[in-house]
Every structure is written in C-alpha cells, then in structure tokens.
Backbone as CSV, one residue per row, in Angstrom:
resi,resn,N_x,N_y,N_z,CA_x,CA_y,CA_z,C_x,C_y,C_z
1,MET,-54.247,-19.588,12.630,-55.122,-18.569,13.136,-56.331,-18.492,12.207
2,SER,-57.499,-18.271,12.779,-58.709,-18.220,11.963,-59.662,-17.161,12.509
3,VAL,-60.641,-16.815,11.688,-61.694,-15.885,12.098,-63.019,-16.459,11.606
4,ARG,-64.048,-16.302,12.410,-65.384,-16.776,12.021,-66.272,-15.564,11.818
5,LEU,-66.886,-15.493,10.645,-67.794,-14.405,10.290,-69.225,-14.894,10.414
6,SER,-70.127,-14.002,10.777,-71.551,-14.325,10.725,-72.308,-13.057,10.365
7,TRP,-73.462,-13.224,9.727,-74.236,-12.076,9.272,-75.712,-12.427,9.268
8,HIS,-76.535,-11.391,9.175,-77.985,-11.545,9.088,-78.424,-11.265,7.661
9,THR,-79.541,-11.836,7.277,-80.121,-11.558,5.966,-80.513,-10.086,5.907
10,PRO,-80.130,-9.369,4.844,-80.522,-7.959,4.738,-82.040,-7.815,4.698
11,ARG,-82.526,-6.739,5.278,-83.967,-6.458,5.233,-84.304,-5.907,3.867
12,SER,-84.999,-6.702,3.087,-85.321,-6.310,1.718,-86.329,-7.299,1.144
13,ASP,-87.066,-6.851,0.154,-87.984,-7.748,-0.554,-87.297,-8.447,-1.721
14,ILE,-86.046,-8.119,-1.971,-85.305,-8.703,-3.089,-84.907,-10.136,-2.725
15,PRO,-85.168,-11.104,-3.591,-84.860,-12.509,-3.283,-83.368,-12.826,-3.433
16,ILE,-82.687,-12.905,-2.322,-81.255,-13.225,-2.331,-81.088,-14.700,-2.684
17,THR,-80.145,-14.993,-3.578,-79.894,-16.379,-3.969,-78.619,-16.939,-3.350
18,ASP,-77.624,-16.089,-3.108,-76.332,-16.533,-2.585,-75.662,-15.387,-1.832
19,TYR,-74.562,-15.737,-1.146,-73.665,-14.745,-0.553,-72.270,-14.994,-1.107
20,ARG,-71.564,-13.936,-1.397,-70.171,-14.043,-1.832,-69.295,-13.489,-0.711
21,VAL,-68.336,-14.314,-0.266,-67.365,-13.885,0.736,-66.021,-13.779,0.030
22,GLU,-65.413,-12.608,0.085,-64.079,-12.383,-0.492,-63.160,-11.935,0.632
23,TRP,-61.949,-12.455,0.649,-61.004,-12.038,1.666,-59.601,-12.077,1.100
24,GLY,-58.746,-11.282,1.711,-57.366,-11.258,1.261,-56.475,-10.497,2.212
25,LYS,-55.225,-10.860,2.187,-54.203,-10.197,2.987,-53.801,-8.919,2.266
26,LEU,-53.738,-7.821,3.016,-53.354,-6.553,2.408,-51.861,-6.520,2.148
27,GLY,-51.472,-5.913,1.030,-50.068,-5.721,0.724,-49.523,-4.535,1.510
28,GLU,-48.231,-4.359,1.519,-47.606,-3.243,2.226,-48.153,-1.916,1.731
29,GLY,-48.743,-1.133,2.619,-49.248,0.188,2.267,-50.438,0.186,1.332
30,GLU,-51.053,-0.968,1.119,-52.186,-1.073,0.201,-53.493,-0.965,0.974
31,GLY,-54.514,-0.402,0.353,-55.829,-0.317,0.963,-56.722,-1.478,0.590
32,LYS,-56.253,-2.307,-0.333,-57.027,-3.480,-0.738,-56.056,-4.617,-1.021
33,PRO,-56.549,-5.857,-0.976,-55.646,-6.979,-1.218,-55.168,-7.025,-2.661
34,LEU,-53.976,-7.518,-2.833,-53.465,-7.738,-4.178,-54.277,-8.866,-4.812
35,PRO,-54.490,-8.826,-6.126,-55.314,-9.863,-6.777,-54.865,-11.288,-6.470
36,GLU,-53.565,-11.507,-6.388,-53.084,-12.867,-6.122,-53.315,-13.288,-4.669
37,ASN,-53.680,-12.336,-3.806,-53.950,-12.645,-2.401,-55.443,-12.736,-2.091
38,THR,-56.307,-12.607,-3.085,-57.748,-12.576,-2.855,-58.373,-13.946,-3.114
39,LEU,-59.175,-14.392,-2.159,-59.896,-15.658,-2.283,-61.388,-15.377,-2.226
40,THR,-62.179,-16.225,-2.873,-63.625,-16.028,-2.946,-64.342,-17.343,-2.682
41,LYS,-65.433,-17.248,-1.947,-66.298,-18.405,-1.703,-67.740,-17.945,-1.859
42,VAL,-68.528,-18.664,-2.665,-69.953,-18.368,-2.825,-70.725,-19.389,-1.994
43,LEU,-71.614,-18.878,-1.146,-72.377,-19.712,-0.223,-73.866,-19.611,-0.527
44,PRO,-74.625,-20.679,-0.312,-76.073,-20.607,-0.534,-76.731,-19.661,0.471
45,LYS,-77.898,-19.160,0.120,-78.585,-18.145,0.931,-78.912,-18.623,2.343
46,GLU,-78.975,-19.926,2.561,-79.286,-20.456,3.888,-78.107,-20.358,4.858
47,VAL,-76.911,-20.164,4.338,-75.701,-20.118,5.163,-75.438,-18.672,5.576
48,HIS,-75.250,-18.454,6.889,-75.021,-17.103,7.404,-73.748,-17.007,8.238
49,SER,-72.812,-17.919,8.009,-71.530,-17.842,8.701,-70.467,-18.540,7.857
50,PHE,-69.217,-18.176,8.123,-68.106,-18.735,7.357,-66.828,-18.549,8.164
51,SER,-65.960,-19.552,8.165,-64.669,-19.464,8.848,-63.555,-19.325,7.828
52,ILE,-62.655,-18.412,8.097,-61.465,-18.223,7.261,-60.285,-18.764,8.055
53,GLU,-59.589,-19.718,7.482,-58.497,-20.418,8.153,-57.139,-19.935,7.637
54,SER,-56.099,-20.353,8.308,-54.698,-20.152,7.895,-54.323,-18.687,7.745
55,LEU,-54.820,-17.838,8.650,-54.420,-16.433,8.637,-53.038,-16.309,9.264
56,VAL,-52.270,-15.333,8.816,-50.904,-15.124,9.286,-50.910,-14.058,10.373
57,GLY,-50.304,-14.355,11.520,-50.228,-13.397,12.615,-49.474,-12.138,12.218
58,GLY,-49.906,-10.990,12.749,-49.250,-9.720,12.465,-49.545,-9.181,11.080
59,SER,-50.626,-9.632,10.454,-50.979,-9.201,9.095,-52.324,-8.486,9.096
60,GLU,-52.551,-7.678,8.064,-53.830,-6.995,7.895,-54.625,-7.688,6.800
61,TYR,-55.926,-7.810,7.026,-56.822,-8.463,6.077,-58.036,-7.586,5.816
62,VAL,-58.662,-7.823,4.681,-59.952,-7.215,4.375,-60.899,-8.338,3.957
63,VAL,-62.140,-8.251,4.449,-63.167,-9.250,4.140,-64.398,-8.517,3.642
64,ARG,-65.001,-9.034,2.578,-66.256,-8.483,2.053,-67.293,-9.589,2.001
65,VAL,-68.487,-9.287,2.507,-69.621,-10.202,2.389,-70.667,-9.485,1.560
66,GLN,-71.099,-10.121,0.484,-72.013,-9.492,-0.466,-73.201,-10.409,-0.729
67,ALA,-74.408,-9.856,-0.614,-75.617,-10.598,-0.968,-75.765,-10.560,-2.484
68,LEU,-76.097,-11.702,-3.081,-76.218,-11.795,-4.536,-77.638,-12.166,-4.936
69,ILE,-78.062,-11.612,-6.049,-79.310,-11.993,-6.681,-78.937,-12.481,-8.069
70,ILE,-79.073,-13.771,-8.330,-78.692,-14.330,-9.625,-79.970,-14.585,-10.411
71,THR,-80.074,-13.917,-11.546,-81.253,-14.066,-12.395,-80.874,-14.833,-13.649
72,ALA,-81.860,-15.310,-14.367,-81.584,-16.013,-15.625,-81.233,-14.990,-16.684
73,PRO,-80.359,-15.222,-17.582,-79.442,-16.361,-17.658,-78.109,-16.021,-16.992
74,LYS,-77.931,-16.404,-15.779,-76.672,-16.257,-15.036,-76.214,-14.812,-14.878
75,LYS,-77.127,-13.881,-14.833,-76.759,-12.489,-14.605,-76.703,-12.255,-13.097
76,VAL,-75.600,-11.708,-12.622,-75.428,-11.465,-11.193,-75.698,-9.998,-10.903
77,ILE,-76.631,-9.778,-10.008,-76.909,-8.429,-9.541,-76.466,-8.394,-8.092
78,SER,-75.547,-7.506,-7.775,-75.038,-7.490,-6.411,-75.956,-6.693,-5.506
79,GLY,-76.075,-7.181,-4.305,-76.822,-6.470,-3.286,-75.868,-5.651,-2.441
80,ARG,-76.216,-5.479,-1.206,-75.377,-4.710,-0.288,-74.065,-5.432,-0.022
81,VAL,-73.036,-4.638,0.264,-71.719,-5.185,0.562,-71.302,-4.701,1.943
82,ALA,-70.852,-5.615,2.785,-70.281,-5.263,4.081,-68.785,-5.534,4.003
83,THR,-67.969,-4.543,4.389,-66.516,-4.671,4.327,-65.939,-4.546,5.731
84,LEU,-64.996,-5.422,6.070,-64.354,-5.431,7.378,-62.848,-5.454,7.181
85,HIS,-62.147,-4.526,7.826,-60.684,-4.525,7.853,-60.266,-4.958,9.258
86,PHE,-59.279,-5.844,9.359,-58.796,-6.242,10.681,-57.346,-6.686,10.599
87,SER,-56.692,-6.676,11.760,-55.308,-7.138,11.876,-55.279,-8.349,12.787
88,THR,-54.429,-9.307,12.459,-54.265,-10.474,13.311,-53.164,-10.182,14.323
89,PRO,-53.299,-10.698,15.535,-52.264,-10.448,16.540,-51.020,-11.282,16.259
90,ILE,-49.924,-10.848,16.832,-48.693,-11.641,16.789,-48.689,-12.475,18.058
91,LEU,-48.722,-13.778,17.906,-48.770,-14.675,19.055,-47.389,-15.254,19.317
92,THR,-46.972,-15.185,20.572,-45.684,-15.759,20.945,-45.862,-16.590,22.210
93,ALA,-45.055,-17.605,22.362,-45.055,-18.426,23.575,-43.723,-18.221,24.274
94,ARG,-43.776,-17.792,25.521,-42.544,-17.537,26.266,-42.134,-18.752,27.111
95,HIS,-43.113,-19.380,27.750,-42.798,-20.515,28.615,-43.941,-21.524,28.517
96,ILE,-43.605,-22.714,28.180,-44.603,-23.777,28.117,-44.232,-24.794,29.183
97,GLY,-45.099,-24.934,30.177,-44.797,-25.808,31.299,-45.163,-27.262,31.074
98,ARG,-46.193,-27.519,30.277,-46.640,-28.893,30.094,-47.355,-29.015,28.759
99,TRP,-47.182,-30.144,28.107,-47.874,-30.434,26.852,-48.935,-31.480,27.110
100,THR,-50.046,-31.395,26.419,-51.078,-32.419,26.469,-51.402,-32.822,25.042
101,PHE,-51.345,-34.106,24.751,-51.672,-34.602,23.428,-52.995,-35.351,23.502
102,VAL,-53.885,-35.060,22.591,-55.167,-35.742,22.519,-55.227,-36.453,21.177
103,ILE,-55.481,-37.753,21.208,-55.567,-38.543,19.981,-57.033,-38.872,19.740
104,HIS,-57.541,-38.471,18.582,-58.918,-38.763,18.200,-58.916,-39.952,17.260
105,ARG,-59.770,-40.919,17.518,-59.847,-42.108,16.665,-61.164,-42.168,15.970
C-alpha cells in the first residue's frame, strides 16, 4: 500500500533550498510516531511530490512536509510545516475469479 503526496511552493520571499518529508506509523494510543518508526527524506526544492511505499493496512500514520532554508555554514532554518494524519484501509479479498500475469522484459 502506498500514498502519494504533492504540495505547492509556499508563498514567500524566503529562498527555499529543500523540503523535508518525515513519516511514521503511530504507536498504540500515541499522537506521534515512535522514533524507531520515523523515516525522513530530504528533497531538492524543484521536487513537489513524493510517494511513501510499504504502508501497512489498518494502521495510522503521520506525515510532515517542511520547507527548509539552508544557509552557510549548514545552518537549517525551518519554514512552514504541513502535518497530515491518516489511516490506511484494511484490504481483504473474498473471491478472486481470474488471475492475470503480466511479464515485463
């Protein structure tokens, strides 16, 4: 199971250098992901979408997209943060009538 995120450049005169995408599966009764469940990807400013793969059905996730301004010497100033909470559906197959296999070469 996967989810595809997309976003627009924030309206600002501040020169964004990168975007940080953080995501993680929420623990039982937790409002944020456990540290061992959190993954991070830094994307260049030209990229405005990202796919998160291998999500587990019936689970809750939180995703944060943050605009970054990196100044010399490697000081990170965070911009706005967008946070999304979502649950993945539980998918079940009751009856499969026919299979189709496609081989790509």
